[in-house]
C-alpha positions in Angstrom: 0.0 0.0 0.0 1.3 3.5 -0.9 1.8 5.8 2.1 0.4 9.3 1.9 3.0 12.0 2.7 2.3 15.0 4.9 3.8 18.4 4.4 4.9 20.4 7.5 1.6 22.3 8.1 -0.3 19.0 8.1 2.2 17.5 10.5 1.8 20.5 12.8 -2.0 20.1 12.7 -1.9 16.4 13.3 0.6 16.5 16.2 -0.3 19.9 17.7 3.4 20.8 17.7 4.9 24.0 16.3 7.5 24.1 13.6 10.3 24.8 16.0 9.2 21.9 18.3 9.2 19.5 15.4 12.7 20.4 14.4 14.0 20.4 18.0 12.6 16.9 18.5 14.1 15.7 15.2 17.5 17.0 16.3 17.2 15.0 19.5 16.2 11.9 17.5 12.7 11.9 19.1 10.6 12.6 16.0 10.6 11.0 12.5 12.7 12.6 9.8 11.0 13.7 6.6 11.8 12.2 3.2 12.9 14.4 0.3 10.3 14.7 -2.4 12.3 17.2 -4.6 15.3 19.3 -4.3 13.6 21.6 -1.8 10.4 19.8 -0.7 10.2 17.4 2.1 7.3 15.5 3.7 6.7 12.9 6.4 5.1 9.5 5.7 1.7 9.5 7.3 2.4 6.1 8.8 5.5 7.5 10.6 3.5 10.3 12.2 0.7 7.9 13.2 3.2 5.6 14.8 4.8 8.5 16.7 1.4 9.6 17.9 0.5 6.0 19.0 3.8 5.8 21.0 2.9 9.0 22.8 -0.5 7.8 23.6 0.9 4.5 25.0 3.4 6.3 27.2 
């Protein structure tokens, strides 16, 4: 199955995190890294965000 990819505004909305919080968590290895779509565009696989949210709910 093909995974939908979310751009940063959609990730912010899904997680409730701000842009700076997302990048801070990524730098600490506590948030999924995006994949490169083009030379400048990145997005997060929807499944990676859903898994990250599920881990938070279980904690």
